[in-house]
Residue, then its C-alpha position, 0 to 999 in steps of 0.5 A: x489559537x495557534x494554527x495546525x501544522x501540516x503534519x498534524x493535518x496529514x496525521x489527522x486525515x490518516x487516522x480518519x481514513x477508511x483505507x490503509x493506502x495513501x499517495x501524495x495526491x490524497x493530501x495535495x488539497x492541504x499544501x503543495x507536492x514538495x511540502x507533502x512529500x516532506x511530511x510523508x518522509x518524516x512520518x516514514x522515518x518516525x515509523x508512523x507510515x511505511x513506504x512500499x512503492x513509488x508514491x505509496x504509503x501505508x498505515x503501520x504498527x509495531x510488530x508484537x513479535x519483533x518490535x519492528x515497524x510493519x504494515x497493518x495489512x499484509x503486502x498482497x492486501x496493500x497492493x490490491x488496495x493500491x491497484x484498485x483504489x488508487x491506481x484504478x487498475x482492474x485486479x482479477x484472480x491469478x491462475x494459481x489461485x483459481x487452480x487451488x480454489x477449483x481443486x485442480x491444485x493443492x499448492x497454496x498460492x502465496x498471494x504475492x502474484x496478482x493478476x491485472x488487466x492491463x499493464x502496471x509498471x509500478x514496483x511494490x515491495x516491503x522488507x525484501x518481499x515484492x509483488x509480481x504481476x500476471x498480465x491477463x487480457 
């Protein structure tokens, strides 16, 4: 029986994962960093994954409207998952979201402003839309 390729092992692990965000660290037990990076780049160019930040990848699907490859979740949800699960940063509600939820504002927040405790220097963007950070102490 032939040995499974590294790409098939990575695909299998992504398919079985509960989350939608991945970093190369998630696959380092399969091979070294260079080979994992190569496989992830191949999967991005094949449309099996999307890259939305430095070392941040997400499951993808084909849009029924445009036919383009898009993430399975909206960018703000991907960013929150990446921050809390992968980067271990505490995410709190943004001031705009709190104002809307308490009835002080009628402006509906876009969700692309994420309030974090601490500092984050990682940029997250996809298809021209990016995440902004609101730093809370």
